[in-house]
VEXFITOR-963010 format. One line per 2 residues: their letters; for each residue x, y, z of C-alpha. Coordinates in Angstrom, 2 decimals, decimal comma. Layout:
% VEXFITOR-963010
a	X Y Z ~ ...
***
This chain:
% VEXFITOR-963010
ly	174,57 119,10 -111,20 ~ 172,91 116,87 -113,76
kt	175,26 117,99 -116,51 ~ 178,39 117,84 -114,36
pr	178,26 114,77 -112,12 ~ 179,92 115,20 -108,76
rv	179,74 112,91 -105,81 ~ 180,59 114,80 -102,61
yq	182,59 117,94 -102,02 ~ 183,35 119,06 -98,49
ca	184,51 122,53 -97,59 ~ 187,90 122,27 -95,87
rr	187,90 125,86 -94,61 ~ 184,72 125,47 -92,60
ps	185,09 122,17 -90,74 ~ 181,88 122,76 -88,81
fs	179,85 122,75 -92,03 ~ 179,62 120,30 -94,89
fi	178,52 121,71 -98,24 ~ 177,34 118,69 -100,20
li	176,57 118,53 -103,90 ~ 174,62 115,44 -104,81
dl	174,81 113,91 -108,25 ~ 171,15 113,79 -109,24
ri	171,77 110,71 -111,32 ~ 173,18 108,88 -108,28
fk	170,18 110,04 -106,28 ~ 167,83 108,81 -109,01
ae	169,57 105,43 -109,10 ~ 169,15 105,07 -105,34
md	165,45 105,91 -105,62 ~ 165,09 103,43 -108,49
nn	166,52 100,75 -106,19 ~ 163,61 101,37 -103,83
qy	161,08 100,64 -106,57 ~ 159,32 97,29 -106,57
li	157,55 95,62 -109,47 ~ 154,61 93,79 -107,89
pk	154,78 90,16 -109,04 ~ 151,79 88,79 -110,91
ie	149,91 86,01 -109,12 ~ 149,37 83,32 -111,72
qp	147,31 80,70 -109,87 ~ 145,23 80,03 -106,73
fd	147,12 79,71 -103,44 ~ 146,60 78,12 -100,03
vd	148,66 79,67 -97,22 ~ 148,62 80,33 -93,49
le	149,66 83,82 -92,38 ~ 150,50 85,23 -88,98
lp	149,58 88,89 -89,14 ~ 151,58 91,65 -87,50
gs	150,05 92,66 -84,20 ~ 147,38 95,33 -84,32
ks	149,05 98,72 -84,44 ~ 145,90 100,38 -83,09
ia	145,81 98,13 -80,02 ~ 149,57 98,30 -79,46
lr	149,68 102,11 -79,46 ~ 146,76 102,30 -77,00
ql	148,42 99,82 -74,66 ~ 151,73 101,66 -74,83
am	150,02 104,97 -74,01 ~ 148,25 103,42 -71,01
sa	151,57 102,01 -69,80 ~ 152,88 105,58 -69,59
lt	150,12 106,27 -67,04 ~ 150,60 103,04 -65,07
kg	152,65 102,46 -61,95 ~ 154,52 99,19 -62,35
tt	155,70 96,93 -65,15 ~ 153,55 95,81 -68,08
il	154,46 93,09 -70,58 ~ 152,99 93,43 -74,07
eg	153,31 90,46 -76,43 ~ 152,64 90,71 -80,16
vp	153,69 94,35 -80,55 ~ 154,25 94,89 -84,28
vc	157,83 95,67 -85,24 ~ 157,20 98,64 -87,51
dd	157,95 102,34 -87,85 ~ 154,86 103,54 -85,98
ta	155,47 101,49 -82,83 ~ 159,20 102,25 -82,98
am	158,39 105,97 -83,04 ~ 156,02 105,59 -80,08
le	158,55 103,59 -78,05 ~ 161,28 106,14 -78,76
cl	159,00 108,96 -77,58 ~ 158,01 107,08 -74,42
dr	161,69 106,47 -73,69 ~ 162,23 110,22 -73,95
lg	159,34 110,65 -71,52 ~ 161,22 108,63 -68,94
ls	159,72 105,16 -69,16 ~ 161,96 102,11 -68,75
is	161,58 99,99 -71,90 ~ 163,08 96,73 -73,10
qs	162,14 94,85 -76,25 ~ 162,76 91,34 -77,54
nt	161,26 90,75 -80,99 ~ 157,53 91,41 -80,54
tv	157,56 91,47 -76,72 ~ 157,87 94,82 -74,98
ti	158,40 95,25 -71,24 ~ 157,61 98,77 -70,09
ag	157,73 100,27 -66,59 ~ 155,90 103,48 -65,73
pm	154,70 106,00 -65,02 ~ 156,22 108,67 -67,25
nl	158,28 111,61 -66,07 ~ 156,01 114,60 -65,45
vd	158,40 117,45 -64,69 ~ 161,37 117,60 -67,08
dv	161,30 119,47 -70,39 ~ 161,50 116,99 -73,27
ei	161,59 117,03 -77,07 ~ 160,02 114,10 -78,93
ns	159,54 113,21 -82,59 ~ 156,66 110,98 -83,69
rm	158,11 110,61 -87,21 ~ 155,17 109,71 -89,50
sg	152,79 108,24 -86,94 ~ 149,57 110,25 -86,76
as	147,98 107,99 -84,14 ~ 151,06 108,24 -81,90
tr	151,04 112,02 -82,27 ~ 147,48 112,37 -80,96
ll	148,18 110,08 -78,01 ~ 151,42 111,88 -77,19
ia	149,74 115,31 -77,27 ~ 147,24 114,01 -74,73
la	149,98 112,52 -72,54 ~ 151,87 115,82 -72,70
al	148,76 117,60 -71,42 ~ 149,24 115,83 -68,08
rs	152,83 117,03 -67,63 ~ 154,05 120,14 -65,86
gk	157,29 120,10 -67,86 ~ 157,34 121,49 -71,40
ts	156,80 118,85 -74,11 ~ 157,88 119,74 -77,66
id	156,46 117,42 -80,34 ~ 157,45 117,32 -84,01
gh	157,36 114,85 -86,89 ~ 157,90 114,18 -90,59
es	156,82 116,86 -93,05 ~ 153,88 114,70 -94,16
lr	152,72 114,52 -90,55 ~ 153,07 118,28 -90,16
ar	150,38 118,63 -92,83 ~ 147,82 116,75 -90,73
tn	145,82 118,77 -88,25 ~ 145,36 118,03 -84,55
lp	143,16 121,07 -84,00 ~ 140,07 119,39 -82,45
lv	142,26 117,78 -79,79 ~ 144,27 120,95 -79,21
na	141,08 123,00 -78,84 ~ 139,61 120,55 -76,34
lq	142,77 120,49 -74,22 ~ 143,07 124,28 -74,25
kl	139,50 124,57 -72,95 ~ 140,66 122,38 -70,05
gc	143,37 124,90 -69,15 ~ 146,27 123,37 -71,06
qi	148,70 125,85 -72,64 ~ 149,61 124,72 -76,17
ds	151,56 126,55 -78,87 ~ 150,89 125,48 -82,46
sd	149,90 126,75 -85,90 ~ 146,23 125,75 -86,14
gh	146,95 122,42 -84,48 ~ 149,80 121,41 -86,81
lp	153,18 120,12 -85,72 ~ 155,47 121,32 -84,29
ia	153,50 121,64 -81,06 ~ 154,69 122,73 -77,62
vh	152,66 121,83 -74,52 ~ 153,56 124,05 -71,57
rp	150,96 123,66 -68,85 ~ 148,83 120,65 -67,84
iq	145,06 120,49 -67,95 ~ 143,09 121,29 -64,82
qt	140,75 118,86 -63,10 ~ 137,27 119,00 -64,57
gs	134,15 116,86 -64,71 ~ 133,59 116,73 -68,46
vt	135,05 117,62 -71,85 ~ 133,57 118,27 -75,30
in	135,30 117,50 -78,60 ~ 134,46 117,52 -82,29
gs	134,35 114,00 -83,74 ~ 133,92 114,72 -87,45
ls	137,60 114,48 -88,51 ~ 139,04 111,54 -86,61
sq	138,20 109,20 -83,74 ~ 141,83 109,39 -82,62
yi	141,17 112,66 -80,81 ~ 138,45 110,99 -78,73
ta	140,67 107,98 -78,05 ~ 143,42 110,31 -76,82
ll	141,05 111,97 -74,33 ~ 139,64 108,64 -73,17
li	143,08 107,26 -72,40 ~ 144,14 110,19 -70,19
sc	140,81 110,61 -68,38 ~ 142,01 108,78 -65,24
gv	145,24 110,73 -64,95 ~ 148,64 109,33 -64,03
ag	148,87 106,26 -61,78 ~ 145,66 107,16 -59,97
dq	147,00 110,43 -58,53 ~ 144,29 112,57 -60,12
af	141,32 111,90 -62,39 ~ 140,41 114,63 -64,88
fe	137,02 114,02 -66,45 ~ 134,25 111,49 -66,12
ki	132,38 112,29 -69,32 ~ 133,27 113,01 -72,93
ti	130,67 114,64 -75,16 ~ 131,09 114,41 -78,94
eg	129,98 117,23 -81,22 ~ 129,42 117,01 -84,97
el	129,33 113,86 -87,05 ~ 131,13 110,94 -85,43
vs	133,46 109,05 -87,76 ~ 135,08 105,66 -87,13
kp	133,15 104,73 -83,98 ~ 134,57 101,16 -83,97
yi	138,01 102,58 -83,20 ~ 136,60 104,18 -80,06
di	135,12 100,80 -79,14 ~ 138,64 99,33 -79,42
ti	139,84 101,96 -76,94 ~ 137,08 101,15 -74,46
te	137,87 97,42 -74,74 ~ 141,60 97,94 -74,21
ms	140,97 100,20 -71,20 ~ 138,86 97,45 -69,62
kr	141,80 95,05 -69,92 ~ 143,72 97,42 -67,65
gv	140,95 97,79 -65,07 ~ 139,25 101,03 -66,19
sa	135,60 100,97 -67,26 ~ 134,12 103,31 -69,90
rw	130,73 103,02 -71,59 ~ 128,58 104,75 -74,17
eg	125,63 106,82 -72,99 ~ 123,55 107,10 -76,14
tr	125,46 107,91 -79,32 ~ 127,21 111,14 -78,36
si	128,70 110,75 -74,90 ~ 131,00 108,36 -73,04
si	131,23 108,03 -69,26 ~ 134,38 106,83 -67,52
dt	134,77 105,31 -64,05 ~ 137,62 107,47 -62,83
tr	137,75 105,81 -59,42 ~ 140,10 103,23 -60,94
sy	143,56 103,65 -62,45 ~ 145,35 101,53 -65,03
ea	146,78 98,28 -63,73 ~ 150,12 96,80 -64,72
sh	149,34 93,69 -66,72 ~ 150,43 91,04 -69,23
it	148,66 91,62 -72,55 ~ 148,77 89,66 -75,83
ie	148,02 91,79 -78,89 ~ 146,02 90,10 -81,63
gd	146,67 90,32 -85,37 ~ 145,89 93,49 -87,29
at	142,50 93,29 -89,03 ~ 143,39 96,10 -91,42
aa	146,52 94,26 -92,51 ~ 144,40 91,16 -93,13
sy	142,34 93,00 -95,75 ~ 145,07 92,75 -98,41
aa	145,72 89,00 -98,42 ~ 141,99 88,36 -97,91
sl	141,20 90,45 -101,00 ~ 143,94 88,70 -102,97
ac	142,30 85,38 -102,07 ~ 139,05 86,74 -103,48
ih	140,41 87,84 -106,83 ~ 142,67 84,79 -107,36
rg	140,37 82,03 -106,08 ~ 142,88 81,42 -103,29
qv	142,65 80,47 -99,64 ~ 144,35 82,09 -96,67
kf	144,10 81,40 -92,96 ~ 144,96 84,17 -90,51
tn	146,24 82,33 -87,47 ~ 146,16 85,19 -84,94
lg	142,91 87,02 -85,76 ~ 139,51 85,60 -84,86
sn	135,90 86,42 -84,17 ~ 136,56 87,55 -80,59
tr	138,20 90,73 -81,90 ~ 136,70 94,18 -81,37
qg	138,54 95,66 -84,34 ~ 136,01 97,31 -86,60
dy	137,98 96,44 -89,73 ~ 137,25 92,75 -89,08
rf	133,88 93,50 -90,70 ~ 135,71 93,77 -94,00
fe	135,34 90,00 -94,20 ~ 131,59 90,63 -94,44
vl	132,22 92,87 -97,44 ~ 134,20 90,07 -99,07
er	131,36 87,64 -98,32 ~ 129,09 89,96 -100,31
lg	131,53 89,47 -103,18 ~ 131,08 85,70 -102,91
ae	133,93 84,69 -100,58 ~ 133,48 81,93 -98,01
vt	134,67 82,91 -94,53 ~ 135,10 80,50 -91,61
rd	135,65 82,09 -88,20 ~ 136,61 80,82 -84,77
ht	137,73 82,72 -81,67 ~ 141,39 82,91 -82,63
st	141,63 82,43 -86,41 ~ 139,87 83,26 -89,68
li	139,88 81,33 -92,96 ~ 138,79 82,88 -96,26
rg	138,25 81,11 -99,58 ~ 137,88 83,13 -102,75
ps	134,91 82,53 -105,05 ~ 135,12 81,11 -108,56
rl	133,65 84,41 -109,75 ~ 133,21 87,72 -107,93
tp	129,63 88,84 -107,28 ~ 129,47 92,62 -107,72
fe	127,23 95,02 -105,81 ~ 126,40 98,63 -106,60
si	127,15 100,65 -103,46 ~ 128,47 100,52 -99,91
dm	129,07 102,91 -97,00 ~ 132,54 102,52 -95,45
qd	132,37 105,24 -92,78 ~ 132,94 102,75 -89,96
mp	135,87 101,08 -91,77 ~ 137,93 103,92 -93,23
dv	141,32 102,19 -93,10 ~ 140,11 99,31 -95,31
al	138,16 101,58 -97,66 ~ 141,33 102,00 -99,73
tl	141,57 98,20 -100,10 ~ 138,06 98,12 -101,54
ia	138,81 101,10 -103,80 ~ 141,74 99,19 -105,31
la	139,67 96,03 -105,70 ~ 136,70 97,78 -107,34
pl	138,06 98,04 -110,93 ~ 138,22 94,22 -111,02
lk	134,46 93,87 -110,53 ~ 132,04 93,47 -113,43
nk	129,91 96,52 -112,55 ~ 130,65 100,02 -111,30
ls	130,90 100,45 -107,53 ~ 130,02 103,56 -105,52
is	131,71 103,84 -102,11 ~ 130,50 106,51 -99,66
gl	131,27 107,62 -96,10 ~ 134,83 108,57 -97,01
ss	135,17 112,13 -95,69 ~ 137,80 111,13 -93,14
lh	140,07 109,77 -95,89 ~ 141,19 113,30 -96,74
hk	143,03 113,48 -93,40 ~ 145,12 110,31 -93,50
ec	148,81 109,90 -94,40 ~ 147,79 111,16 -97,81
dr	144,41 112,13 -99,23 ~ 143,19 108,55 -99,59
le	140,29 109,66 -101,74 ~ 141,91 111,93 -104,32
cp	145,36 110,30 -104,44 ~ 144,16 106,80 -105,39
ag	141,65 108,35 -107,81 ~ 144,49 110,21 -109,53
em	146,63 107,09 -109,75 ~ 143,72 105,08 -111,18
lk	143,07 107,66 -113,87 ~ 146,70 107,27 -114,97
mg	146,13 103,52 -115,19 ~ 143,16 104,04 -117,50
id	140,43 103,47 -114,91 ~ 137,35 105,70 -115,06
vt	136,92 107,27 -111,59 ~ 134,84 110,15 -110,23
tt	134,88 111,55 -106,70 ~ 132,89 113,83 -104,42
sd	133,95 115,17 -101,04 ~ 132,99 111,89 -99,35
si	132,54 109,28 -102,08 ~ 134,10 107,62 -105,10
ri	132,61 105,83 -108,09 ~ 134,80 103,36 -109,92
qp	134,11 101,79 -113,29 ~ 135,31 98,25 -114,11
is	138,16 97,72 -116,54 ~ 139,53 94,66 -118,31
ie	142,96 93,48 -117,24 ~ 144,25 93,98 -120,78
dl	143,31 97,66 -120,70 ~ 145,16 98,47 -117,45
kt	148,21 100,56 -118,28 ~ 151,71 99,90 -117,03
hl	152,16 102,26 -114,09 ~ 154,72 103,56 -111,60
lt	152,59 104,10 -108,51 ~ 153,20 107,21 -106,44
ty	152,58 106,17 -102,82 ~ 152,73 109,68 -101,28
hd	154,61 108,25 -98,25 ~ 151,46 106,19 -97,50
hr	151,94 102,52 -96,67 ~ 148,33 101,67 -97,48
ma	148,62 103,03 -101,02 ~ 151,33 100,44 -101,74
ma	149,55 97,52 -100,11 ~ 146,12 98,29 -101,55
fs	147,39 98,74 -105,10 ~ 149,19 95,40 -104,85
ll	145,75 93,97 -105,69 ~ 145,86 95,52 -109,15
gs	149,54 94,67 -109,56 ~ 148,80 91,03 -108,76
kt	146,50 90,83 -111,80 ~ 148,70 92,60 -114,34
gk	152,33 92,31 -113,26 ~ 152,65 95,88 -114,59
vt	152,41 98,00 -111,42 ~ 155,59 99,25 -109,74
vd	155,52 101,05 -106,38 ~ 157,85 104,02 -106,08
dk	159,12 103,00 -102,61 ~ 158,90 99,40 -101,45
fv	159,97 100,41 -97,95 ~ 156,90 102,58 -97,35
vn	155,15 99,48 -95,93 ~ 157,57 99,54 -93,00
kt	155,24 101,99 -91,30 ~ 152,95 99,16 -90,17
yp	153,79 95,94 -92,06 ~ 157,52 95,55 -92,82
ny	157,08 91,93 -93,96 ~ 154,27 92,71 -96,38
wl	156,18 91,95 -99,57 ~ 157,55 88,73 -98,05
dy	154,02 87,64 -97,16 ~ 152,80 88,73 -100,59
ek	155,42 86,60 -102,31 ~ 154,19 83,56 -100,37
lt	151,02 83,90 -102,44 ~ 152,94 83,79 -105,72
***
């Protein structure tokens, strides 16, 4: 094909089939058009940014709406691939949905009896919530997704649901998954928490059943090491907004008041704290200033603590209930080590920032990064090595040596279909003007306007 360019040939004899030969050079040109050279930021900036709504909060609220009788209005829903995938799946599950910009009106509860096929595309969080929702249905629910999502396991959640009587067909918890029979009423459930908090969130959200018809379990017990506890705290907070109370009992169990069911409500979704980490870090390394107008100190998002990490680097942070202002220091103050177990989604931001410090930085608590959209420990390490950065990793940590800007090599960044790879490495690109991402559209997963917001800083 490369030697003999052809565009498209269609077989006339077999009208039901199209045999297509693709000119590899045309294909390469199209891929090249997706590349994006990250502009260098030449001077300090002072901007106000409205963040996309929190994807984590939006997906939880959408899942609860599937279990709610009545109409809920959600304002601030981020317009991105993950929420679009979730809304499409909920539509297939029989919910009535209308959307105007970032406002979603959704009427439940979901259909429980018909067989349905749904596709969660590349959204891992949506997948876990949808598996749990499917476990309440008597109809067969077939769930699939993008090939990158098929590589991510859901086994702890599948195992827990099967112990509750749910019939699930899968290959070791990987998509595609078929859920045939609902869980049976029980008083408690046990789940392993060492891979992802999303499995626990999924169980929490379905504990009260559908529209108050039947509650399933009043207690969740967590086995193994618990990762990303703040994300479970987000779930508990969002449940309380809909009238259902859950609380920690010690560090390994959660009790739920299953006498209540989710209430239809009007909810405003705050800005995404993880998304804030990129512009906040850029303010740090360019002596800039940025105000996030829809994210403040009243948040329960664990990634909001990333501002504390930036304060350790010398940034000045001013917080009020609804907004946050960060001013970058004249010179970064390095530190030697940090544990990021409770903030895994912003760990990649710090990894990308680390080479710009004056001393080496060791980051630990990263075991869960192996199970994200890509291996967010080994993939960034590999890309950094290609850029000339000295990096070493263990199963749950990374050590990064500083490098001068002049020594950073020109690089075409492989994003591995991971939106956070592109956004995190924009920090390094902003200093050199020599980093190109292989697919500028990968940010659409959670932050479609990222490059527009980035260019405001230039």
